N, C-alpha and C positions, 0 to 999 in steps of 0.2 A: 817140354824143355829138355834138351840134351846141349851137351858140349861142357867142354873146361874152362874157368877164367881163372887163367894166370897174373896175379899180379905182383911183381917182382920188384921188393923193397933196396934200395940202397942204404950205405952206412947211413948219409944223411937223412934221405928217409926215414929211418929210426929215429934219430936224435930228432924230429919236428912230428914224431905219429904222437896225437895227446887224446886219451881216455875217458869217455864219458864219465862224470860222479857219480849218475843212476841211470837207470834204464831208462829205455825210450819206446812206450807202449805200441807205437807204430810201428817201430822198427820192428818190433818181436812179433809181431803180426804179420808184417811181412814176410818176415823170415820163417816165420811159423805156416804159412801156407806153402810158400817156395817148397820147404820138406815136404809137405804135405801131398804136391804132384808128383816127386819122384818116387818111382817103379819102385814099388816093393821089393824087386830083385837088386836094387842097386840102392838100397837106402842101406845108409851107415850103420852099422851094430850098434853103435854108442845112441843110436836114435827110434833104434825098432820099438821098443818097449814105451815111449812117449807116443810115436808113430799111432802103435796102435792102440793105445788107448785113447789117442785125442782121436781119431776116425771114428770109433767104436763110439763115444760120448756124441760125433758130429750126427754122424748118420742113424745113430738109435734111438 
């Protein structure tokens, strides 16, 4: 996967955004799969420890 997704919000958009009150396990799994598919060289610094630990657990 490559490329960049840019989402531009207007002031009106921000007023209409609602945040979920709880976590969604399916969405969390989808995001985790996406992050694990990013090449290590492009991995965000904040996620490296999580990614390394998760991949070790999954492949180990």
